[in-house]
KOLVEXPA-743575 format. One record per residue: residue number from 1; residue in three letters; x, y, z of N, C-alpha, C in turn. Coordinates in Angstrom, 1 decimal, decimal comma. Layout:
REM KOLVEXPA-743575
<node><lodren>NUM</lodren><baro>ALA</baro><n_X>X</n_X><n_Y>Y</n_Y><n_Z>Z</n_Z><ca_X>X</ca_X><ca_Y>Y</ca_Y><ca_Z>Z</ca_Z><c_X>X</c_X><c_Y>Y</c_Y><c_Z>Z</c_Z></node>
...
END
This chain:
REM KOLVEXPA-743575
<node><lodren>1</lodren><baro>MET</baro><n_X>43,0</n_X><n_Y>-70,3</n_Y><n_Z>-144,5</n_Z><ca_X>43,8</ca_X><ca_Y>-69,5</ca_Y><ca_Z>-144,1</ca_Z><c_X>44,4</c_X><c_Y>-68,3</c_Y><c_Z>-144,9</c_Z></node>
<node><lodren>2</lodren><baro>GLU</baro><n_X>44,2</n_X><n_Y>-68,6</n_Y><n_Z>-146,2</n_Z><ca_X>44,1</ca_X><ca_Y>-67,6</ca_Y><ca_Z>-147,1</ca_Z><c_X>43,0</c_X><c_Y>-66,1</c_Y><c_Z>-146,6</c_Z></node>
<node><lodren>3</lodren><baro>ASN</baro><n_X>42,3</n_X><n_Y>-66,4</n_Y><n_Z>-145,8</n_Z><ca_X>41,4</ca_X><ca_Y>-65,2</ca_Y><ca_Z>-145,3</ca_Z><c_X>42,1</c_X><c_Y>-64,3</c_Y><c_Z>-143,6</c_Z></node>
<node><lodren>4</lodren><baro>GLN</baro><n_X>42,8</n_X><n_Y>-65,2</n_Y><n_Z>-142,7</n_Z><ca_X>43,8</ca_X><ca_Y>-64,4</ca_Y><ca_Z>-142,0</ca_Z><c_X>44,7</c_X><c_Y>-63,9</c_Y><c_Z>-142,0</c_Z></node>
<node><lodren>5</lodren><baro>LYS</baro><n_X>44,8</n_X><n_Y>-62,7</n_Y><n_Z>-141,3</n_Z><ca_X>45,9</ca_X><ca_Y>-61,9</ca_Y><ca_Z>-141,6</ca_Z><c_X>47,2</c_X><c_Y>-62,4</c_Y><c_Z>-140,8</c_Z></node>
<node><lodren>6</lodren><baro>LYS</baro><n_X>48,0</n_X><n_Y>-61,4</n_Y><n_Z>-141,1</n_Z><ca_X>49,5</ca_X><ca_Y>-62,4</ca_Y><ca_Z>-140,4</ca_Z><c_X>49,8</c_X><c_Y>-61,7</c_Y><c_Z>-139,6</c_Z></node>
<node><lodren>7</lodren><baro>ARG</baro><n_X>50,3</n_X><n_Y>-61,8</n_Y><n_Z>-138,3</n_Z><ca_X>50,7</ca_X><ca_Y>-61,5</ca_Y><ca_Z>-137,0</ca_Z><c_X>51,7</c_X><c_Y>-60,4</c_Y><c_Z>-137,5</c_Z></node>
<node><lodren>8</lodren><baro>GLY</baro><n_X>51,9</n_X><n_Y>-58,8</n_Y><n_Z>-137,0</n_Z><ca_X>53,1</ca_X><ca_Y>-58,6</ca_Y><ca_Z>-137,2</ca_Z><c_X>54,1</c_X><c_Y>-58,6</c_Y><c_Z>-136,2</c_Z></node>
<node><lodren>9</lodren><baro>VAL</baro><n_X>55,4</n_X><n_Y>-58,8</n_Y><n_Z>-137,0</n_Z><ca_X>56,4</ca_X><ca_Y>-58,8</ca_Y><ca_Z>-136,1</ca_Z><c_X>57,3</c_X><c_Y>-57,8</c_Y><c_Z>-135,8</c_Z></node>
<node><lodren>10</lodren><baro>GLY</baro><n_X>56,6</n_X><n_Y>-58,0</n_Y><n_Z>-134,1</n_Z><ca_X>57,6</ca_X><ca_Y>-57,2</ca_Y><ca_Z>-133,1</ca_Z><c_X>56,6</c_X><c_Y>-56,9</c_Y><c_Z>-131,6</c_Z></node>
<node><lodren>11</lodren><baro>ARG</baro><n_X>56,5</n_X><n_Y>-56,1</n_Y><n_Z>-131,2</n_Z><ca_X>55,7</ca_X><ca_Y>-55,4</ca_Y><ca_Z>-129,9</ca_Z><c_X>54,3</c_X><c_Y>-55,0</c_Y><c_Z>-130,1</c_Z></node>
<node><lodren>12</lodren><baro>PRO</baro><n_X>53,3</n_X><n_Y>-55,3</n_Y><n_Z>-129,6</n_Z><ca_X>51,7</ca_X><ca_Y>-54,8</ca_Y><ca_Z>-130,1</ca_Z><c_X>51,5</c_X><c_Y>-53,7</c_Y><c_Z>-130,4</c_Z></node>
<node><lodren>13</lodren><baro>ILE</baro><n_X>50,8</n_X><n_Y>-52,7</n_Y><n_Z>-130,5</n_Z><ca_X>50,6</ca_X><ca_Y>-51,8</ca_Y><ca_Z>-130,4</ca_Z><c_X>49,7</c_X><c_Y>-51,9</c_Y><c_Z>-129,3</c_Z></node>
<node><lodren>14</lodren><baro>LYS</baro><n_X>50,7</n_X><n_Y>-50,5</n_Y><n_Z>-128,5</n_Z><ca_X>49,6</ca_X><ca_Y>-50,4</ca_Y><ca_Z>-127,4</ca_Z><c_X>48,1</c_X><c_Y>-48,8</c_Y><c_Z>-127,3</c_Z></node>
<node><lodren>15</lodren><baro>TYR</baro><n_X>48,8</n_X><n_Y>-48,3</n_Y><n_Z>-128,2</n_Z><ca_X>47,6</ca_X><ca_Y>-47,2</ca_Y><ca_Z>-127,7</ca_Z><c_X>47,3</c_X><c_Y>-47,3</c_Y><c_Z>-129,6</c_Z></node>
<node><lodren>16</lodren><baro>LEU</baro><n_X>46,3</n_X><n_Y>-46,8</n_Y><n_Z>-129,4</n_Z><ca_X>44,9</ca_X><ca_Y>-47,1</ca_Y><ca_Z>-130,9</ca_Z><c_X>45,1</c_X><c_Y>-46,0</c_Y><c_Z>-131,5</c_Z></node>
<node><lodren>17</lodren><baro>THR</baro><n_X>44,7</n_X><n_Y>-45,3</n_Y><n_Z>-130,6</n_Z><ca_X>45,2</ca_X><ca_Y>-43,6</ca_Y><ca_Z>-131,2</ca_Z><c_X>45,7</c_X><c_Y>-43,2</c_Y><c_Z>-130,5</c_Z></node>
<node><lodren>18</lodren><baro>GLN</baro><n_X>45,7</n_X><n_Y>-42,0</n_Y><n_Z>-131,9</n_Z><ca_X>47,0</ca_X><ca_Y>-40,6</ca_Y><ca_Z>-131,4</ca_Z><c_X>46,9</c_X><c_Y>-40,4</c_Y><c_Z>-130,4</c_Z></node>
<node><lodren>19</lodren><baro>GLU</baro><n_X>45,7</n_X><n_Y>-39,8</n_Y><n_Z>-129,6</n_Z><ca_X>45,5</ca_X><ca_Y>-38,8</ca_Y><ca_Z>-128,6</ca_Z><c_X>45,1</c_X><c_Y>-40,1</c_Y><c_Z>-127,0</c_Z></node>
<node><lodren>20</lodren><baro>GLU</baro><n_X>44,9</n_X><n_Y>-41,2</n_Y><n_Z>-127,7</n_Z><ca_X>45,1</ca_X><ca_Y>-42,0</ca_Y><ca_Z>-126,6</ca_Z><c_X>46,7</c_X><c_Y>-41,5</c_Y><c_Z>-126,4</c_Z></node>
<node><lodren>21</lodren><baro>LYS</baro><n_X>47,9</n_X><n_Y>-41,8</n_Y><n_Z>-127,0</n_Z><ca_X>49,1</ca_X><ca_Y>-41,7</ca_Y><ca_Z>-127,0</ca_Z><c_X>49,3</c_X><c_Y>-40,4</c_Y><c_Z>-126,4</c_Z></node>
<node><lodren>22</lodren><baro>LYS</baro><n_X>48,6</n_X><n_Y>-39,3</n_Y><n_Z>-126,5</n_Z><ca_X>49,0</ca_X><ca_Y>-38,1</ca_Y><ca_Z>-126,1</ca_Z><c_X>48,7</c_X><c_Y>-37,6</c_Y><c_Z>-124,9</c_Z></node>
<node><lodren>23</lodren><baro>GLU</baro><n_X>47,4</n_X><n_Y>-38,5</n_Y><n_Z>-124,8</n_Z><ca_X>47,0</ca_X><ca_Y>-38,1</ca_Y><ca_Z>-123,2</ca_Z><c_X>47,7</c_X><c_Y>-39,0</c_Y><c_Z>-122,4</c_Z></node>
<node><lodren>24</lodren><baro>ALA</baro><n_X>48,0</n_X><n_Y>-40,1</n_Y><n_Z>-122,8</n_Z><ca_X>49,6</ca_X><ca_Y>-40,9</ca_Y><ca_Z>-121,3</ca_Z><c_X>50,6</c_X><c_Y>-40,0</c_Y><c_Z>-121,6</c_Z></node>
<node><lodren>25</lodren><baro>VAL</baro><n_X>51,0</n_X><n_Y>-39,7</n_Y><n_Z>-122,5</n_Z><ca_X>52,8</ca_X><ca_Y>-39,5</ca_Y><ca_Z>-122,4</ca_Z><c_X>52,1</c_X><c_Y>-37,8</c_Y><c_Z>-121,7</c_Z></node>
<node><lodren>26</lodren><baro>LYS</baro><n_X>51,0</n_X><n_Y>-37,1</n_Y><n_Z>-121,7</n_Z><ca_X>50,6</ca_X><ca_Y>-35,5</ca_Y><ca_Z>-120,7</ca_Z><c_X>50,5</c_X><c_Y>-36,5</c_Y><c_Z>-119,4</c_Z></node>
<node><lodren>27</lodren><baro>LYS</baro><n_X>50,3</n_X><n_Y>-37,2</n_Y><n_Z>-119,2</n_Z><ca_X>49,2</ca_X><ca_Y>-38,0</ca_Y><ca_Z>-117,4</ca_Z><c_X>51,1</c_X><c_Y>-38,2</c_Y><c_Z>-116,8</c_Z></node>
<node><lodren>28</lodren><baro>GLN</baro><n_X>51,7</n_X><n_Y>-39,1</n_Y><n_Z>-117,8</n_Z><ca_X>53,8</ca_X><ca_Y>-39,3</ca_Y><ca_Z>-117,6</ca_Z><c_X>54,0</c_X><c_Y>-38,5</c_Y><c_Z>-117,0</c_Z></node>
<node><lodren>29</lodren><baro>LYS</baro><n_X>54,4</n_X><n_Y>-37,1</n_Y><n_Z>-117,8</n_Z><ca_X>54,9</ca_X><ca_Y>-36,2</ca_Y><ca_Z>-117,2</ca_Z><c_X>54,8</c_X><c_Y>-35,9</c_Y><c_Z>-116,2</c_Z></node>
<node><lodren>30</lodren><baro>SER</baro><n_X>53,3</n_X><n_Y>-35,8</n_Y><n_Z>-115,9</n_Z><ca_X>52,6</ca_X><ca_Y>-35,1</ca_Y><ca_Z>-114,7</ca_Z><c_X>53,0</c_X><c_Y>-35,5</c_Y><c_Z>-113,4</c_Z></node>
<node><lodren>31</lodren><baro>LYS</baro><n_X>52,9</n_X><n_Y>-37,2</n_Y><n_Z>-114,1</n_Z><ca_X>53,6</ca_X><ca_Y>-38,3</ca_Y><ca_Z>-112,4</ca_Z><c_X>54,5</c_X><c_Y>-37,6</c_Y><c_Z>-112,3</c_Z></node>
<node><lodren>32</lodren><baro>TYR</baro><n_X>55,4</n_X><n_Y>-37,9</n_Y><n_Z>-113,6</n_Z><ca_X>57,2</ca_X><ca_Y>-37,5</ca_Y><ca_Z>-112,8</ca_Z><c_X>57,7</c_X><c_Y>-35,7</c_Y><c_Z>-112,8</c_Z></node>
<node><lodren>33</lodren><baro>MET</baro><n_X>56,8</n_X><n_Y>-35,3</n_Y><n_Z>-112,9</n_Z><ca_X>56,8</ca_X><ca_Y>-33,6</ca_Y><ca_Z>-112,4</ca_Z><c_X>56,7</c_X><c_Y>-33,3</c_Y><c_Z>-111,1</c_Z></node>
<node><lodren>34</lodren><baro>LEU</baro><n_X>55,1</n_X><n_Y>-34,3</n_Y><n_Z>-110,6</n_Z><ca_X>54,9</ca_X><ca_Y>-34,7</ca_Y><ca_Z>-109,6</ca_Z><c_X>55,9</c_X><c_Y>-34,8</c_Y><c_Z>-107,5</c_Z></node>
<node><lodren>35</lodren><baro>ASN</baro><n_X>56,7</n_X><n_Y>-36,4</n_Y><n_Z>-108,4</n_Z><ca_X>57,2</ca_X><ca_Y>-36,9</ca_Y><ca_Z>-107,8</ca_Z><c_X>58,6</c_X><c_Y>-36,7</c_Y><c_Z>-107,5</c_Z></node>
<node><lodren>36</lodren><baro>LYS</baro><n_X>59,5</n_X><n_Y>-35,9</n_Y><n_Z>-109,0</n_Z><ca_X>61,1</ca_X><ca_Y>-35,5</ca_Y><ca_Z>-109,1</ca_Z><c_X>61,5</c_X><c_Y>-34,3</c_Y><c_Z>-107,8</c_Z></node>
<node><lodren>37</lodren><baro>GLU</baro><n_X>62,3</n_X><n_Y>-34,6</n_Y><n_Z>-106,9</n_Z><ca_X>62,5</ca_X><ca_Y>-33,3</ca_Y><ca_Z>-106,3</ca_Z><c_X>63,6</c_X><c_Y>-33,2</c_Y><c_Z>-106,9</c_Z></node>
<node><lodren>38</lodren><baro>TRP</baro><n_X>63,8</n_X><n_Y>-31,5</n_Y><n_Z>-106,2</n_Z><ca_X>64,5</ca_X><ca_Y>-30,1</ca_Y><ca_Z>-106,9</ca_Z><c_X>64,9</c_X><c_Y>-29,5</c_Y><c_Z>-105,7</c_Z></node>
<node><lodren>39</lodren><baro>TYR</baro><n_X>66,5</n_X><n_Y>-29,5</n_Y><n_Z>-105,9</n_Z><ca_X>67,4</ca_X><ca_Y>-28,3</ca_Y><ca_Z>-104,8</ca_Z><c_X>67,3</c_X><c_Y>-27,5</c_Y><c_Z>-105,7</c_Z></node>
<node><lodren>40</lodren><baro>CYS</baro><n_X>67,5</n_X><n_Y>-26,0</n_Y><n_Z>-104,7</n_Z><ca_X>67,5</ca_X><ca_Y>-24,5</ca_Y><ca_Z>-105,5</ca_Z><c_X>69,5</c_X><c_Y>-24,2</c_Y><c_Z>-105,3</c_Z></node>
<node><lodren>41</lodren><baro>ASP</baro><n_X>70,0</n_X><n_Y>-23,9</n_Y><n_Z>-105,7</n_Z><ca_X>71,4</ca_X><ca_Y>-23,6</ca_Y><ca_Z>-105,3</ca_Z><c_X>71,2</c_X><c_Y>-22,5</c_Y><c_Z>-104,6</c_Z></node>
<node><lodren>42</lodren><baro>ILE</baro><n_X>70,8</n_X><n_Y>-21,6</n_Y><n_Z>-105,8</n_Z><ca_X>70,9</ca_X><ca_Y>-20,3</ca_Y><ca_Z>-105,1</ca_Z><c_X>69,8</c_X><c_Y>-19,8</c_Y><c_Z>-103,9</c_Z></node>
<node><lodren>43</lodren><baro>CYS</baro><n_X>68,9</n_X><n_Y>-20,2</n_Y><n_Z>-103,7</n_Z><ca_X>68,8</ca_X><ca_Y>-19,8</ca_Y><ca_Z>-102,3</ca_Z><c_X>69,1</c_X><c_Y>-20,8</c_Y><c_Z>-100,8</c_Z></node>
<node><lodren>44</lodren><baro>ASN</baro><n_X>69,8</n_X><n_Y>-21,9</n_Y><n_Z>-101,4</n_Z><ca_X>70,6</ca_X><ca_Y>-23,1</ca_Y><ca_Z>-100,2</ca_Z><c_X>69,6</c_X><c_Y>-22,9</c_Y><c_Z>-98,6</c_Z></node>
<node><lodren>45</lodren><baro>THR</baro><n_X>67,6</n_X><n_Y>-23,0</n_Y><n_Z>-99,0</n_Z><ca_X>66,8</ca_X><ca_Y>-23,2</ca_Y><ca_Z>-97,7</ca_Z><c_X>67,2</c_X><c_Y>-24,4</c_Y><c_Z>-97,4</c_Z></node>
<node><lodren>46</lodren><baro>GLY</baro><n_X>67,8</n_X><n_Y>-25,4</n_Y><n_Z>-98,0</n_Z><ca_X>68,1</ca_X><ca_Y>-26,5</ca_Y><ca_Z>-97,3</ca_Z><c_X>66,4</c_X><c_Y>-27,0</c_Y><c_Z>-97,4</c_Z></node>
<node><lodren>47</lodren><baro>ARG</baro><n_X>65,8</n_X><n_Y>-26,8</n_Y><n_Z>-98,3</n_Z><ca_X>64,2</ca_X><ca_Y>-27,6</ca_Y><ca_Z>-98,4</ca_Z><c_X>64,3</c_X><c_Y>-28,1</c_Y><c_Z>-99,8</c_Z></node>
<node><lodren>48</lodren><baro>ASN</baro><n_X>64,2</n_X><n_Y>-29,1</n_Y><n_Z>-100,1</n_Z><ca_X>63,9</ca_X><ca_Y>-29,8</ca_Y><ca_Z>-101,6</ca_Z><c_X>62,4</c_X><c_Y>-30,1</c_Y><c_Z>-101,9</c_Z></node>
<node><lodren>49</lodren><baro>TYR</baro><n_X>62,1</n_X><n_Y>-29,2</n_Y><n_Z>-103,4</n_Z><ca_X>60,6</ca_X><ca_Y>-28,7</ca_Y><ca_Z>-104,0</ca_Z><c_X>60,0</c_X><c_Y>-29,9</c_Y><c_Z>-105,0</c_Z></node>
<node><lodren>50</lodren><baro>THR</baro><n_X>59,4</n_X><n_Y>-29,7</n_Y><n_Z>-105,7</n_Z><ca_X>59,3</ca_X><ca_Y>-31,0</ca_Y><ca_Z>-105,9</ca_Z><c_X>59,5</c_X><c_Y>-30,2</c_Y><c_Z>-107,8</c_Z></node>
<node><lodren>51</lodren><baro>LEU</baro><n_X>59,9</n_X><n_Y>-31,2</n_Y><n_Z>-108,8</n_Z><ca_X>59,6</ca_X><ca_Y>-30,0</ca_Y><ca_Z>-109,1</ca_Z><c_X>58,7</c_X><c_Y>-29,3</c_Y><c_Z>-110,8</c_Z></node>
<node><lodren>52</lodren><baro>ALA</baro><n_X>57,4</n_X><n_Y>-30,1</n_Y><n_Z>-110,2</n_Z><ca_X>56,0</ca_X><ca_Y>-29,0</ca_Y><ca_Z>-110,4</ca_Z><c_X>56,7</c_X><c_Y>-27,7</c_Y><c_Z>-110,0</c_Z></node>
<node><lodren>53</lodren><baro>GLY</baro><n_X>57,0</n_X><n_Y>-27,8</n_Y><n_Z>-108,5</n_Z><ca_X>56,8</ca_X><ca_Y>-25,6</ca_Y><ca_Z>-108,0</ca_Z><c_X>58,9</c_X><c_Y>-25,4</c_Y><c_Z>-108,4</c_Z></node>
<node><lodren>54</lodren><baro>LYS</baro><n_X>59,5</n_X><n_Y>-26,0</n_Y><n_Z>-108,4</n_Z><ca_X>60,7</ca_X><ca_Y>-25,1</ca_Y><ca_Z>-109,3</ca_Z><c_X>60,1</c_X><c_Y>-24,0</c_Y><c_Z>-109,9</c_Z></node>
<node><lodren>55</lodren><baro>TRP</baro><n_X>59,6</n_X><n_Y>-23,4</n_Y><n_Z>-110,6</n_Z><ca_X>58,8</ca_X><ca_Y>-22,1</ca_Y><ca_Z>-112,2</ca_Z><c_X>58,3</c_X><c_Y>-21,3</c_Y><c_Z>-110,8</c_Z></node>
<node><lodren>56</lodren><baro>CYS</baro><n_X>57,1</n_X><n_Y>-22,2</n_Y><n_Z>-109,8</n_Z><ca_X>56,9</ca_X><ca_Y>-21,4</ca_Y><ca_Z>-109,0</ca_Z><c_X>58,0</c_X><c_Y>-20,6</c_Y><c_Z>-108,4</c_Z></node>
<node><lodren>57</lodren><baro>HIS</baro><n_X>58,9</n_X><n_Y>-21,4</n_Y><n_Z>-107,5</n_Z><ca_X>59,5</ca_X><ca_Y>-21,0</ca_Y><ca_Z>-106,6</ca_Z><c_X>60,9</c_X><c_Y>-19,6</c_Y><c_Z>-107,5</c_Z></node>
<node><lodren>58</lodren><baro>PHE</baro><n_X>60,5</n_X><n_Y>-19,7</n_Y><n_Z>-108,8</n_Z><ca_X>62,2</ca_X><ca_Y>-18,8</ca_Y><ca_Z>-109,1</ca_Z><c_X>61,2</c_X><c_Y>-17,9</c_Y><c_Z>-109,2</c_Z></node>
<node><lodren>59</lodren><baro>ASN</baro><n_X>59,9</n_X><n_Y>-17,5</n_Y><n_Z>-109,4</n_Z><ca_X>58,6</ca_X><ca_Y>-16,0</ca_Y><ca_Z>-109,0</ca_Z><c_X>59,0</c_X><c_Y>-15,5</c_Y><c_Z>-107,6</c_Z></node>
<node><lodren>60</lodren><baro>THR</baro><n_X>59,1</n_X><n_Y>-16,9</n_Y><n_Z>-106,7</n_Z><ca_X>59,6</ca_X><ca_Y>-15,6</ca_Y><ca_Z>-105,6</ca_Z><c_X>60,4</c_X><c_Y>-14,5</c_Y><c_Z>-105,2</c_Z></node>
<node><lodren>61</lodren><baro>LYS</baro><n_X>59,9</n_X><n_Y>-13,5</n_Y><n_Z>-104,7</n_Z><ca_X>60,6</ca_X><ca_Y>-13,3</ca_Y><ca_Z>-103,8</ca_Z><c_X>62,1</c_X><c_Y>-13,1</c_Y><c_Z>-102,8</c_Z></node>
<node><lodren>62</lodren><baro>LYS</baro><n_X>61,9</n_X><n_Y>-14,2</n_Y><n_Z>-102,8</n_Z><ca_X>63,0</ca_X><ca_Y>-14,8</ca_Y><ca_Z>-102,0</ca_Z><c_X>63,9</c_X><c_Y>-15,0</c_Y><c_Z>-103,0</c_Z></node>
<node><lodren>63</lodren><baro>HIS</baro><n_X>63,7</n_X><n_Y>-16,0</n_Y><n_Z>-103,7</n_Z><ca_X>64,6</ca_X><ca_Y>-16,4</ca_Y><ca_Z>-105,5</ca_Z><c_X>64,8</c_X><c_Y>-15,1</c_Y><c_Z>-106,3</c_Z></node>
<node><lodren>64</lodren><baro>ILE</baro><n_X>64,2</n_X><n_Y>-14,6</n_Y><n_Z>-106,3</n_Z><ca_X>64,5</ca_X><ca_Y>-13,7</ca_Y><ca_Z>-106,6</ca_Z><c_X>66,1</c_X><c_Y>-12,2</c_Y><c_Z>-106,5</c_Z></node>
<node><lodren>65</lodren><baro>ASN</baro><n_X>64,9</n_X><n_Y>-12,2</n_Y><n_Z>-105,1</n_Z><ca_X>66,3</ca_X><ca_Y>-11,3</ca_Y><ca_Z>-104,2</ca_Z><c_X>67,2</c_X><c_Y>-12,4</c_Y><c_Z>-103,8</c_Z></node>
<node><lodren>66</lodren><baro>ASN</baro><n_X>68,0</n_X><n_Y>-13,6</n_Y><n_Z>-104,2</n_Z><ca_X>69,1</ca_X><ca_Y>-14,2</ca_Y><ca_Z>-104,1</ca_Z><c_X>69,8</c_X><c_Y>-14,3</c_Y><c_Z>-105,1</c_Z></node>
<node><lodren>67</lodren><baro>SER</baro><n_X>69,2</n_X><n_Y>-14,2</n_Y><n_Z>-105,8</n_Z><ca_X>70,3</ca_X><ca_Y>-14,6</ca_Y><ca_Z>-107,1</ca_Z><c_X>71,0</c_X><c_Y>-12,8</c_Y><c_Z>-107,4</c_Z></node>
<node><lodren>68</lodren><baro>ARG</baro><n_X>70,3</n_X><n_Y>-11,9</n_Y><n_Z>-106,9</n_Z><ca_X>71,0</ca_X><ca_Y>-10,7</ca_Y><ca_Z>-107,8</ca_Z><c_X>72,1</c_X><c_Y>-10,5</c_Y><c_Z>-106,0</c_Z></node>
END
């Protein structure tokens, strides 16, 4: 009994290292960005972009001309 470690209270550790945790967060952000829809109110094209394509859309000629 003396040699056994006590089990900690609470949820068990999901990631063993910081690198694993960073990689998991990065994958989750990418997954979210690719599936989340976004609509540009300035252009009113009626098209839903993905959140990942939002920044590319801001640099298009159509968006720049509509924002002026």
